[in-house]
C-alpha positions as CSV (number, residue, x, y, z in Angstrom):
1,M,-14.3,24.0,-11.1
2,A,-11.2,26.3,-11.0
3,H,-7.8,26.7,-12.6
4,P,-5.5,24.0,-11.2
5,Y,-3.6,24.9,-8.0
6,E,-1.3,22.9,-5.7
7,I,-3.1,20.6,-3.4
8,I,-2.1,17.6,-1.2
9,L,-4.1,14.5,-0.4
10,G,-3.3,12.5,2.7
11,R,-4.4,9.6,4.9
12,L,-5.2,9.9,8.6
13,G,-2.1,8.9,10.5
14,S,-0.7,6.8,7.7
15,R,1.5,9.4,5.9
16,F,0.8,8.1,2.3
17,S,0.4,11.3,0.4
18,L,0.0,12.7,-3.1
19,N,1.1,16.3,-3.7
20,F,-0.3,17.6,-7.0
21,Q,1.9,20.5,-8.3
22,P,0.5,21.9,-11.6
23,R,3.2,24.5,-12.0
24,E,5.9,21.9,-11.8
25,Q,3.9,19.4,-13.9
26,R,4.3,16.6,-11.4
27,V,2.8,14.7,-8.6
28,L,4.9,13.9,-5.5
29,Y,4.3,10.8,-3.5
30,S,5.6,9.0,-0.4
31,A,4.9,6.3,2.1
32,M,6.3,8.7,4.7
33,G,4.5,11.8,3.8
34,K,5.7,15.4,3.0
35,Y,9.5,16.0,3.0
36,Y,10.1,12.3,2.3
37,D,8.5,12.5,-1.1
38,K,9.6,12.4,-4.7
39,P,7.9,12.3,-8.2
40,L,5.3,9.6,-8.7
41,P,6.7,7.2,-11.3
42,L,3.4,6.9,-13.3
43,A,2.3,8.5,-16.5
44,M,-1.4,8.4,-17.6
45,T,-2.5,9.0,-21.2
46,F,-5.8,9.0,-23.0
47,S,-6.1,8.4,-26.7
48,L,-8.9,8.3,-29.2
49,G,-8.1,7.2,-32.7
50,D,-4.6,8.4,-33.6
51,Q,-4.6,11.3,-31.1
52,E,-3.3,11.2,-27.6
53,R,-3.2,13.5,-24.5
54,V,-1.5,13.1,-21.2
55,L,-3.6,13.3,-18.0
56,P,-2.4,15.6,-15.2
57,F,0.5,15.9,-14.5
58,S,2.7,13.9,-16.9
59,E,5.2,15.0,-19.5
60,G,3.9,15.3,-23.0
61,E,1.0,17.0,-24.8
62,G,-1.7,17.8,-22.3
63,F,-5.4,18.6,-22.7
64,E,-6.1,22.1,-24.0
65,G,-8.5,22.8,-21.1
66,L,-7.9,21.7,-17.5
67,E,-10.1,22.5,-14.4
68,Q,-9.8,21.3,-10.9
69,E,-12.5,20.6,-8.3
70,I,-12.0,19.6,-4.7
71,A,-14.2,17.8,-2.1
72,P,-13.3,16.9,1.5
73,T,-12.3,13.4,0.4
74,G,-10.7,14.0,-3.0
75,I,-9.9,15.9,-6.1
76,T,-11.3,15.8,-9.7
77,Y,-9.5,17.0,-12.8
78,R,-11.7,17.8,-15.8
79,C,-9.6,17.5,-18.9
80,R,-11.1,18.9,-22.1
81,S,-9.8,18.7,-25.7
82,E,-11.8,20.1,-28.6
83,A,-9.4,18.5,-31.0
84,L,-10.2,15.0,-29.7
85,G,-13.8,16.0,-29.0
86,V,-13.7,14.6,-25.5
87,E,-13.8,15.5,-21.9
88,V,-12.0,13.2,-19.4
89,D,-12.6,13.2,-15.7
90,L,-9.8,12.0,-13.4
91,R,-10.9,11.7,-9.8
92,I,-8.7,10.6,-6.9
93,V,-10.5,9.6,-3.7
94,A,-8.9,9.7,-0.3
95,P,-11.4,7.7,1.8
96,F,-12.3,9.3,5.1
97,Y,-15.2,8.7,7.6
98,P,-15.2,10.1,11.1
99,Q,-14.4,7.5,13.8
100,D,-14.0,4.7,11.3
101,V,-10.4,3.7,11.7
102,P,-9.9,1.3,8.7
103,T,-11.6,3.6,6.2
104,S,-9.6,6.6,7.3
105,I,-6.2,5.1,7.9
106,V,-5.9,2.6,5.0
107,P,-2.8,3.7,3.0
108,A,-4.5,3.8,-0.4
109,F,-6.2,6.1,-2.9
110,I,-9.0,5.2,-5.3
111,V,-8.4,6.4,-8.9
112,R,-11.3,6.7,-11.3
113,V,-11.3,7.8,-14.9
114,Q,-14.3,8.4,-17.2
115,W,-14.7,10.2,-20.5
116,H,-17.6,11.7,-22.5
117,P,-17.8,13.1,-26.0
118,I,-18.1,16.9,-26.4
119,V,-21.3,17.4,-28.4
120,H,-21.8,20.6,-30.4
121,P,-25.1,21.4,-32.1
122,G,-25.4,19.8,-35.6
123,E,-22.3,17.6,-35.0
124,K,-22.1,13.9,-34.3
125,P,-20.2,13.0,-31.1
126,V,-17.0,11.1,-31.5
127,E,-17.2,7.4,-31.0
128,G,-15.1,5.2,-28.8
129,P,-13.7,3.3,-27.3
130,G,-11.1,5.6,-25.8
131,R,-7.9,4.0,-24.5
132,L,-6.5,4.8,-21.1
133,T,-2.8,3.8,-20.6
134,I,-0.8,3.9,-17.4
135,K,3.0,3.4,-17.6
136,F,5.6,3.1,-14.9
137,T,8.3,5.7,-15.5
138,G,10.7,4.9,-12.7
139,D,13.6,2.5,-12.5
140,A,12.5,-0.7,-14.1
141,A,14.6,-2.6,-11.6
142,S,12.3,-1.5,-8.8
143,L,9.3,-3.3,-10.4
144,K,8.4,-6.6,-8.7
145,A,8.4,-9.6,-10.9
146,G,5.1,-11.5,-11.2
147,A,1.7,-11.4,-12.6
148,E,1.0,-7.8,-11.5
149,P,2.4,-5.3,-14.0
150,L,2.4,-2.2,-11.7
151,R,3.9,-3.2,-8.4
152,W,7.1,-1.6,-7.3
153,S,9.2,-0.5,-4.3
154,D,10.8,2.8,-3.6
155,E,13.0,4.4,-1.0
156,F,12.5,7.8,0.8
157,T,14.8,10.0,2.7
158,L,14.3,13.4,4.3
159,S,14.5,16.4,2.1
160,H,13.8,19.5,4.1
161,P,15.8,22.8,4.0
162,W,15.3,23.4,7.7
163,H,16.8,20.1,8.8
164,K,20.2,18.9,7.9
165,E,21.6,15.4,8.1
166,G,22.4,14.4,11.7
167,V,20.0,16.9,13.4
168,A,18.1,14.0,14.8
169,P,19.3,10.3,14.8
170,L,16.5,9.2,12.6
171,S,16.4,12.2,10.3
172,G,18.8,10.7,7.8
173,S,17.2,7.3,7.8
174,T,16.0,5.6,4.6
175,F,12.5,4.1,4.5
176,R,11.2,1.6,2.0
177,G,7.7,1.7,0.7
178,E,5.9,-1.0,-1.3
179,F,3.3,0.2,-3.9
180,C,0.9,-1.1,-6.4
181,L,-1.6,0.3,-8.9
182,R,-4.2,-2.5,-9.2
183,P,-7.2,-2.4,-11.6
184,V,-10.7,-3.2,-10.3
185,L,-13.0,-2.6,-13.2
186,P,-12.8,-3.1,-16.1
187,Q,-10.1,-5.6,-16.8
188,P,-7.2,-4.3,-18.8
189,V,-7.0,-5.1,-22.5
190,S,-3.2,-5.1,-22.2
191,A,-1.0,-5.8,-19.2
192,E,2.7,-6.1,-19.3
193,A,5.6,-5.3,-17.0
194,G,5.2,-1.6,-16.1
195,S,2.1,-0.9,-18.2
196,L,-1.7,-1.2,-18.2
197,S,-4.2,-0.3,-20.9
198,F,-8.0,-0.1,-20.8
199,D,-10.5,0.4,-23.5
200,L,-13.4,2.5,-22.2
201,A,-16.7,3.3,-23.8
202,A,-18.1,6.7,-23.3
203,G,-19.4,7.0,-19.8
204,E,-17.6,3.9,-18.6
205,T,-15.5,4.3,-15.5
206,A,-12.0,2.7,-15.0
207,T,-11.4,2.2,-11.3
208,L,-8.0,1.4,-9.8
209,I,-6.4,1.2,-6.4
210,L,-3.2,3.0,-5.6
211,A,-1.9,1.3,-2.4
212,A,1.2,1.6,-0.3
213,H,2.8,-0.1,2.7
214,C,5.8,0.7,4.9
215,G,6.6,-1.8,7.6
216,D,9.7,0.0,9.0
217,Q,10.0,1.5,12.4
218,V,9.1,5.2,11.7
219,L,9.0,7.1,15.1
220,D,11.0,7.2,18.3
221,I,8.6,7.9,21.1
222,V,10.7,8.6,24.2
223,G,13.1,5.7,23.2
224,E,10.4,3.3,22.1
225,K,10.3,2.5,18.4
226,H,6.9,2.6,16.6
227,R,5.5,1.4,13.4
228,F,2.4,2.6,11.6
229,K,-0.8,1.5,13.2
230,Y,-2.0,0.2,9.8
231,A,0.8,-2.4,9.8
232,S,-1.2,-4.2,12.5
233,L,-4.2,-4.4,10.2
234,W,-2.5,-5.0,6.9
235,Q,0.8,-6.9,6.7
236,D,1.8,-5.8,3.2
237,V,0.7,-3.9,0.1
238,D,-1.3,-6.9,-1.2
239,S,-3.5,-7.0,1.9
240,V,-4.0,-3.2,1.7
241,A,-5.2,-3.4,-1.9
242,A,-7.3,-6.5,-1.1
243,Y,-9.1,-4.6,1.7
244,V,-9.9,-1.7,-0.6
245,R,-11.1,-4.0,-3.4
246,D,-13.3,-6.0,-1.1
247,D,-14.9,-2.8,0.5
248,L,-14.7,-0.5,-2.6
249,G,-18.4,0.3,-2.6
250,G,-18.4,1.0,1.1
251,L,-15.3,3.2,1.0
252,L,-16.7,5.3,-1.8
253,D,-20.2,5.4,-0.3
254,R,-19.0,6.5,3.2
255,S,-16.7,9.1,1.6
256,E,-19.4,10.5,-0.6
257,F,-21.8,10.7,2.4
258,F,-19.2,12.7,4.4
259,D,-18.6,15.0,1.4
260,E,-22.4,15.6,1.2
261,V,-22.6,16.5,4.9
262,L,-19.7,19.0,4.8
263,G,-20.9,20.4,1.5
264,G,-24.5,20.8,2.6
265,A,-24.1,23.8,4.9
266,S,-25.2,27.3,3.8
267,L,-21.7,28.6,3.6
268,G,-20.3,30.1,0.4
269,K,-18.2,28.0,-2.0
270,S,-15.0,29.7,-0.9
271,A,-15.6,28.6,2.7
272,L,-16.5,25.1,1.7
273,D,-13.4,24.8,-0.6
274,L,-11.2,26.2,2.2
275,I,-12.5,23.4,4.6
276,A,-12.0,20.6,2.0
277,F,-8.5,21.9,1.1
278,S,-7.5,22.3,4.7
279,L,-8.8,18.9,5.8
280,Q,-6.5,17.0,3.4
281,C,-3.5,19.1,4.5
282,Y,-4.3,18.4,8.1
283,L,-4.6,14.6,7.5
284,Q,-1.3,14.4,5.7
285,N,0.4,15.9,8.8
286,T,-0.9,13.2,11.2
287,W,0.9,10.2,12.6
288,W,-0.9,7.1,14.1
289,T,1.6,4.5,15.2
290,Q,1.9,1.6,17.6
291,G,4.7,0.6,19.9
292,P,6.0,-3.0,20.3
293,G,3.4,-3.6,23.1
294,G,0.5,-2.4,20.9
295,D,0.1,1.0,22.6
296,D,-1.2,3.6,20.2
297,W,0.4,7.0,19.6
298,F,-1.3,9.9,17.7
299,S,0.3,13.2,16.8
300,C,0.1,15.9,14.2
301,W,3.2,17.5,12.6
302,E,3.2,21.3,12.6
303,G,3.6,21.4,8.8
304,N,7.0,22.5,7.6
305,C,8.1,23.0,11.2
306,T,7.6,19.3,11.8
307,F,7.0,19.6,15.6
308,H,4.8,16.9,17.0
309,S,1.4,18.1,18.4
310,T,2.4,21.7,19.2
311,I,-0.2,22.6,21.8
312,D,-0.9,26.1,20.5
313,V,-1.4,24.7,17.0
314,E,-3.7,22.0,18.3
315,Y,-5.6,24.6,20.3
316,N,-6.7,26.3,17.0
317,L,-7.3,23.1,15.0
318,A,-9.1,21.3,17.8
319,W,-12.4,21.6,15.9
320,F,-11.4,18.5,14.0
321,Y,-11.4,16.5,17.3
322,L,-14.3,18.2,19.0
323,L,-16.6,17.8,15.9
324,L,-15.4,14.6,14.3
325,W,-13.0,12.5,16.3
326,P,-12.7,13.3,20.1
327,E,-10.8,10.1,21.0
328,L,-7.8,11.5,19.2
329,L,-7.6,14.6,21.4
330,E,-8.1,12.5,24.5
331,M,-5.1,10.4,23.4
332,T,-3.1,13.6,22.8
333,F,-3.8,14.8,26.3
334,D,-2.2,11.7,27.7
335,Q,0.9,12.3,25.6
336,W,1.2,16.0,26.5
337,A,1.0,15.0,30.2
338,R,4.2,13.0,29.7
339,H,6.0,16.2,28.7
340,E,4.9,18.2,31.8
341,K,7.9,20.2,33.2
342,F,8.1,20.9,37.0
343,G,9.3,24.1,38.5
344,L,8.7,27.9,38.8
345,P,8.6,30.7,36.2
346,E,12.0,31.7,34.9
347,Q,13.6,28.5,36.1
348,K,14.9,25.5,34.3
349,P,12.6,22.5,34.9
350,L,13.4,20.4,37.9
351,A,12.3,17.3,35.9
352,V,10.1,16.3,33.0
353,A,7.3,13.8,33.6
354,Y,8.6,11.1,31.3
355,N,11.8,11.0,33.3
356,L,10.0,10.3,36.6
357,A,9.9,6.7,37.8
358,P,6.5,5.1,38.0
359,G,4.7,6.4,41.1
360,E,7.4,9.0,41.8
361,A,6.0,12.2,43.2
362,P,6.3,15.4,41.1
363,P,9.2,17.6,42.5
364,A,7.2,20.8,42.5
365,E,3.6,22.1,42.9
366,T,4.0,24.3,39.8
367,S,4.5,23.2,36.3
368,W,4.1,24.0,32.6
369,L,3.7,22.0,29.4
370,S,6.2,21.7,26.6
371,H,5.4,23.6,23.4
372,D,5.8,20.4,21.5
373,M,6.9,16.8,22.1
374,G,9.7,16.6,19.5
375,A,10.2,17.1,15.8
376,L,10.8,15.0,12.6
377,L,10.8,11.4,13.6
378,E,11.4,11.8,17.3
379,A,9.0,12.6,20.2
380,T,11.7,12.6,22.9
381,G,11.2,16.2,24.2
382,Q,10.5,19.7,23.1
383,N,12.4,20.7,20.0
384,Y,11.3,24.4,19.7
385,P,14.0,26.7,20.9
386,H,12.1,28.5,23.7
387,E,9.2,27.9,26.1
388,M,5.7,29.3,25.9
389,E,4.7,28.4,29.4
390,L,1.5,30.4,30.0
391,E,0.3,30.0,26.5
392,E,0.5,26.2,26.6
393,N,-0.9,25.8,30.1
394,C,-3.9,27.9,29.2
395,N,-4.4,26.0,25.9
396,F,-4.4,22.7,27.7
397,L,-6.9,23.8,30.4
398,L,-9.3,25.3,27.8
399,L,-9.2,22.2,25.6
400,L,-9.7,19.8,28.5
401,H,-12.7,21.7,29.6
402,A,-14.1,21.9,26.0
403,L,-13.6,18.2,25.3
404,A,-15.3,17.1,28.5
405,H,-18.3,19.3,27.7
406,F,-18.5,18.2,24.0
407,T,-18.3,14.5,24.9
408,G,-20.0,14.4,28.3
409,N,-16.9,12.6,29.7
410,E,-16.4,14.2,33.1
411,D,-13.8,11.6,34.0
412,L,-11.3,13.6,32.0
413,F,-11.3,16.2,34.8
414,G,-10.3,13.7,37.5
415,K,-7.8,12.0,35.2
416,H,-5.8,15.2,34.8
417,F,-6.7,17.2,37.8
418,A,-3.5,16.9,39.7
419,M,-1.7,18.4,36.7
420,V,-4.4,21.0,36.2
421,K,-3.7,22.3,39.7
422,R,0.0,22.5,39.0
423,L,-0.6,24.3,35.7
424,C,-2.9,26.8,37.4
425,R,-0.4,27.5,40.2
426,Y,2.2,28.2,37.6
427,I,-0.2,30.9,36.3
428,F,-0.5,32.4,39.8
429,A,3.3,32.4,40.2
430,S,3.7,34.2,36.9
431,D,2.3,37.4,38.3
432,T,5.0,39.0,40.5
433,T,3.3,42.5,40.7
434,G,0.1,41.3,42.4
435,N,-2.3,42.8,39.8
436,G,-3.4,39.5,38.4
437,V,-1.7,40.0,35.0
438,P,1.2,37.6,34.5
439,N,4.6,39.2,33.6
440,L,6.7,36.0,33.5
441,G,6.6,33.1,31.1
442,V,4.8,35.3,28.6
443,A,6.5,34.4,25.2
444,N,3.6,33.3,23.1
445,T,2.6,31.4,19.9
446,I,2.6,34.5,17.8
447,D,6.3,34.0,17.1
448,D,6.7,36.0,13.9
449,A,5.2,39.2,15.4
450,S,6.6,42.4,16.9
451,A,8.0,42.4,20.5
452,A,4.8,44.0,21.9
453,V,2.6,41.3,20.4
454,Q,5.0,38.3,20.9
455,Y,6.7,38.6,24.3
456,S,5.9,41.9,26.1
457,R,5.2,41.8,29.8
458,E,1.6,41.9,31.0
459,Q,0.1,41.0,27.7
460,V,-3.6,41.6,27.4
461,Y,-4.0,38.6,25.1
462,L,-2.4,36.1,27.6
463,A,-4.0,37.8,30.6
464,F,-7.5,37.3,29.2
465,K,-6.6,33.7,28.2
466,C,-5.4,33.0,31.7
467,Y,-8.6,34.5,33.0
468,A,-10.7,32.2,30.8
469,A,-8.5,29.1,31.6
470,L,-8.8,29.7,35.3
471,Q,-12.6,30.0,35.1
472,A,-12.5,26.6,33.3
473,A,-10.3,25.1,35.9
474,A,-12.5,26.4,38.7
475,A,-15.5,24.7,37.0
476,M,-13.5,21.4,36.9
477,A,-12.6,21.8,40.5
478,D,-16.3,22.3,41.4
479,S,-17.2,19.1,39.6
480,L,-14.6,17.2,41.8
481,D,-15.7,18.8,45.1
482,E,-12.4,20.8,45.2
483,G,-14.1,24.0,46.4
484,S,-11.1,25.6,48.0
485,F,-9.1,25.3,44.8
486,A,-12.0,26.6,42.7
487,R,-12.1,29.7,44.9
488,E,-8.4,30.2,44.5
489,C,-8.8,30.1,40.7
490,R,-11.7,32.5,40.7
491,E,-10.1,35.0,43.1
492,F,-7.0,35.3,40.9
493,A,-9.2,35.5,37.8
494,A,-11.3,38.2,39.3
495,L,-8.2,40.3,40.0
496,T,-7.1,39.7,36.4
497,E,-10.4,40.9,35.1
498,K,-10.5,43.9,37.3
499,T,-7.0,45.1,36.3
500,L,-7.7,44.6,32.5
501,Q,-11.0,46.5,32.6
502,A,-9.4,49.3,34.5
503,Q,-6.1,49.6,32.7
504,A,-6.2,47.9,29.3
505,W,-9.4,49.5,27.9
506,L,-8.6,52.4,25.6
507,G,-12.1,53.6,24.8
508,D,-12.8,51.4,21.7
509,H,-10.3,48.5,22.0
510,Y,-8.0,46.7,24.4
511,A,-4.3,47.6,24.4
512,V,-1.7,44.9,23.4
513,C,0.0,45.1,26.8
514,L,-0.1,47.1,30.0
515,E,3.7,47.4,30.4
516,R,4.8,49.7,27.6
517,S,8.5,49.9,28.5
518,A,10.9,47.5,26.9
519,E,13.5,48.0,29.6
520,G,14.6,44.7,31.0
521,L,13.2,42.7,28.1
522,N,15.4,40.5,25.9
523,D,14.6,39.4,22.4
524,V,13.5,35.7,22.8
525,W,15.3,34.8,19.6
526,T,18.6,36.6,19.9
527,G,18.8,37.3,23.6
528,A,19.6,40.9,22.9
529,P,18.3,43.5,25.4
530,L,15.5,45.9,24.3
531,T,15.2,49.5,25.3
532,G,12.7,52.4,25.0
533,E,9.0,52.1,24.6
534,L,7.4,49.1,22.9
535,E,6.1,50.1,19.5
536,G,2.5,49.2,19.1
537,W,1.7,48.6,22.8
538,D,-1.6,50.5,22.3
539,A,-2.5,49.1,18.9
540,Y,-5.7,47.4,17.8
541,H,-5.0,43.7,17.7
542,I,-7.1,40.5,16.9
543,Y,-6.2,38.5,20.0
544,S,-8.0,39.9,23.0
545,A,-10.9,37.5,22.9
546,N,-8.9,34.4,21.8
547,G,-9.2,32.5,25.0
548,F,-13.0,32.8,25.2
549,L,-14.0,30.8,22.0
550,F,-14.2,27.3,23.4
551,L,-16.0,28.6,26.6
552,L,-18.5,30.3,24.4
553,A,-18.9,27.1,22.3
554,T,-19.9,25.2,25.4
555,G,-22.3,27.9,26.6
556,F,-20.1,28.5,29.6
557,G,-21.0,32.0,30.9
558,T,-17.7,33.4,32.0
559,P,-18.3,36.8,33.6
560,T,-16.7,39.6,31.7
561,D,-17.6,42.7,29.7
562,Y,-18.8,41.2,26.5
563,D,-19.9,44.6,25.1
564,R,-16.2,45.7,25.2
565,L,-15.0,42.4,23.7
566,R,-17.6,42.8,20.9
567,L,-16.5,46.3,20.2
568,D,-12.8,45.3,20.4
569,L,-13.3,42.6,17.9
570,S,-15.1,44.9,15.5
571,T,-12.6,47.8,15.7
572,A,-9.5,45.6,15.5
573,T,-10.9,43.8,12.5
574,A,-11.3,47.1,10.6
575,A,-8.0,48.6,11.8
576,A,-5.7,45.7,10.9
577,M,-7.3,44.5,7.7
578,C,-5.5,43.9,4.4
579,E,-6.5,42.0,1.2
580,Y,-6.3,38.6,2.7
581,G,-7.4,39.2,6.3
582,D,-6.1,40.9,9.4
583,F,-2.4,41.4,10.4
584,H,-1.4,40.7,14.0
585,S,-2.2,44.3,14.9
586,S,-2.8,47.7,13.3
587,A,0.9,48.5,14.1
588,D,2.4,45.1,13.3
589,H,2.0,44.1,9.7
590,S,4.8,41.6,9.7
591,N,2.5,38.6,9.1
592,L,-1.1,37.5,8.9
593,W,-2.3,34.1,10.2
594,V,-5.3,32.7,8.5
595,S,-6.1,30.3,11.4
596,Q,-6.0,33.0,14.0
597,N,-8.3,35.2,11.8
598,L,-10.7,32.3,11.6
599,H,-10.6,31.8,15.4
600,R,-11.3,35.4,15.8
601,D,-14.3,35.3,13.4
602,F,-15.8,32.4,15.3
603,T,-15.5,34.2,18.6
604,A,-17.2,37.2,16.9
605,A,-20.0,35.0,15.7
606,Y,-20.7,33.8,19.2
607,L,-20.9,37.5,20.3
608,G,-23.4,38.3,17.5
609,L,-21.0,39.7,14.8
610,D,-21.2,38.1,11.4
611,Q,-17.7,38.1,9.9
612,L,-17.8,34.7,8.3
613,N,-17.7,36.1,4.8
614,L,-14.0,36.9,5.5
615,A,-13.4,33.3,4.5
616,E,-13.5,34.7,0.9
617,R,-10.3,36.5,1.6
618,Y,-8.6,33.5,3.2
619,W,-9.5,31.3,0.2
620,A,-8.3,34.0,-2.2
621,F,-4.9,33.9,-0.4
622,Q,-4.7,30.1,-0.7
623,L,-5.3,30.4,-4.4
624,L,-2.7,33.1,-4.7
625,E,-0.1,31.0,-2.9
626,N,-0.8,27.8,-4.8
627,T,-0.9,29.3,-8.3
628,T,1.5,32.2,-8.6
629,G,2.8,32.4,-5.1
630,R,5.2,30.3,-2.9
631,G,3.1,27.1,-2.9
632,G,2.8,24.7,-0.1
633,A,-0.8,23.6,-0.1
634,F,-2.4,25.2,3.0
635,V,-0.3,28.3,3.9
636,D,-1.2,29.9,7.2
637,T,0.9,33.1,6.9
638,Y,0.8,36.1,4.6
639,G,4.1,38.0,5.1
640,F,7.7,37.1,5.4
641,N,6.9,33.9,7.2
642,H,5.9,30.9,5.2
643,L,4.1,28.3,7.3
644,H,3.2,25.8,4.6
645,Y,1.8,22.2,4.2
646,Y,0.3,23.4,7.5
647,P,-2.4,21.6,9.5
648,R,-4.0,24.6,11.1
649,G,-6.3,25.4,8.2
650,I,-8.7,22.8,9.5
651,T,-9.6,25.4,12.1
652,S,-12.1,26.3,9.3
653,L,-14.3,23.4,10.5
654,G,-15.4,25.8,13.2
655,L,-17.4,27.6,10.5
656,Y,-20.2,25.1,10.9
657,Q,-20.6,25.8,14.7
658,A,-20.1,29.5,14.4
659,L,-22.7,29.8,11.6
660,G,-25.4,28.3,13.8
661,G,-24.1,29.8,17.0
662,V,-24.1,26.3,18.4
663,R,-23.3,26.0,22.1
664,L,-23.1,22.4,23.3
665,S,-22.5,20.9,26.8
666,K,-23.3,17.2,27.2
667,L,-22.1,17.6,30.8
668,D,-24.7,20.2,31.5
669,G,-27.3,18.7,29.2
670,R,-27.6,21.9,27.1
671,L,-27.8,22.7,23.5
672,I,-28.1,26.4,22.6
673,V,-28.5,27.6,19.0
674,A,-28.3,31.2,17.9
675,P,-27.6,31.5,14.2
676,V,-25.4,34.5,13.3
677,R,-27.4,34.8,10.0
678,V,-30.6,33.5,8.5
679,P,-31.5,31.6,6.5
680,C,-29.0,29.2,7.9
681,R,-28.4,25.4,7.4
682,T,-25.6,23.7,9.2
683,P,-24.8,20.1,10.4
684,L,-24.5,19.4,14.1
685,L,-21.3,17.3,13.6
686,S,-20.5,16.6,17.2
687,L,-24.0,15.1,17.7
688,A,-23.9,12.8,14.6
689,D,-24.3,9.0,14.8
690,W,-21.7,8.3,12.1
691,K,-22.2,4.5,12.3
692,A,-25.8,4.9,11.5
693,R,-25.1,7.6,9.0
694,R,-27.3,10.1,10.8
695,V,-26.4,13.7,11.2
696,P,-28.8,16.3,12.8
697,W,-29.2,19.5,10.8
698,L,-29.9,22.9,12.1
699,N,-32.2,24.9,9.8
700,A,-33.1,28.5,10.6
701,R,-35.2,31.0,8.7
702,L,-37.3,34.1,9.3
703,V,-41.0,33.6,9.8
704,G,-43.0,36.7,10.3
705,G,-39.9,38.6,11.3
706,V,-39.0,36.0,13.9
707,V,-36.2,33.5,13.7
708,S,-37.6,30.0,13.5
709,V,-35.3,27.0,14.2
710,E,-35.8,23.4,13.3
711,I,-33.4,20.5,14.1
712,S,-33.7,17.2,12.2
713,D,-33.1,13.7,13.8
714,D,-34.0,15.2,17.2
715,D,-33.8,11.8,18.9
716,L,-30.0,12.2,18.6
717,L,-30.4,15.2,21.0
718,E,-31.9,13.1,23.7
719,G,-30.9,14.4,27.2
720,L,-30.2,17.9,26.0
721,D,-32.2,21.0,26.9
722,I,-32.6,22.8,23.6
723,Q,-32.7,26.5,23.6
724,G,-33.0,28.8,20.6
725,P,-33.0,32.4,19.7
């Protein structure tokens, strides 16, 4: 239990959200998710005898003591009053279960209230019953007439400081949601328009369903209007509530099992809380919709930036897909492919894929992928103000390689290989000096950093990432008998590696960039020319090994100097450290990104360095921001930037793999485990049989000075050659 802090609960793809804000003493809700939300028009009170207290977070006299506990699928408030002699637990469950669509997308929360007497030695406990009362506090005219006392409608419009009316045609639209708070057990002792009351004996639980439904068109996908996917399963709020009521035990049971799996690893409480906190923030950013022809769309908003499925963001948070729901990433690949841009570096695109006629040949042999597919309620083309060509090409290639190895689906290579070749040839064309280190198209995802880190020529970070991506592409080509293209990729990659080892290594770390002069560079935001030497070109920075993580996680032995990478990770971690993690570099303290710190920590673990306890710092930062800081649930940035309500915290799921040093390739039939610490216990999430509720567990301990590894449910590992430390 902890002091209350801001948190948000969400539903996968369905946008129904509850944002608990203790400082503001309110809960925000919406059928359209964050930035379309407003105060929840419900007040809950608990009374015993002639004394009454409000439950979080309503107006009135609250409980003297209030603590908060989170789990991956919900939140519990423990409300304590010595004056009443009671402790009341309020739990809100957000059902979730991997690869179970109805459980995870149903737009509903389960509300449970239970109380117990506080018993002191020598005193008699207070006697019940206690009365729980829930009242509607909104406009009475929005209540629906009929037998159900708490059923209402509400309207939601965009409220976001970054987006003004008229920025996008749908940004100013109004959306209607239908809601109900329906009791399951026990039956209310009083029910009238806008109010429900229950008498509860000590230990008795009141269970209610808070359901929502929005049948409006909500997204514009390249001119095609989409509704929520859930609308094809449940036609109105009544059918939503009925589904939850009929499967209440199953929803609770599946959610509890999932909580137990994620909570059972030998990670510290801070790390487990970070994962639970981040999961809900990720879920509330997702969209799962259907077009008029029944075709599905899945995307994830980039938090307060509202971009749809930003590739560099998805690259970091891809652990959600790799470990829990791979089909969603496969769907996203198809959508990114529609936003391929054809042409050469430093040119405007000749065309974008979604503008080509069916069967029309691409107009160029080189291409790059858009940073995003749109923003707000439109996925009609990139909304971000500048390209990140190399960054996004590499991210796509590395994720495609990883997903195929995690799932064993080699067909993914063939499906996207024509584009893979174009993306790689863009990388080749981005090097105009012939040293294998690209100098064009180099603006990257670290968009709040110094010029050296963010858009310098011949960046070490991007060069290593290109090297890793080309090695992955070569392996894809080999699997498709494209030997000549595989050689082309490896030859360029070998030149990249040779140049980096010869010119970027500074004795104990890699430089930020090879080209230290700013002459000829323009600020990517203002267009203003830069002069002089780039400050921090030789700094310690946390990004050198960024592109290697997913290759390491599949046991893909890319040739490079891992001793240098290991030393670089260690020295940079020490040189750029602050209270909450590492800044971008030792010379650039503008901002810190929690998700990039986590990504670095996982890479370090695969190289034998245990930095996983740094999660303590990242969780301390979340508590700071959501108690006395700026707020915004998961906040990725410490510094002037404020990336909030952000999905990228779910990068933290990678803690489970990193802890066990788990390297999986179903394509190669290989499972390697090398725990970064012992004793160690972690679930092998990507090998779980969720339908059968079976998850293999890795358990490692020291026996006679030797690491001993055991894996449960080993029949789930059939076809894999298992190698241990």
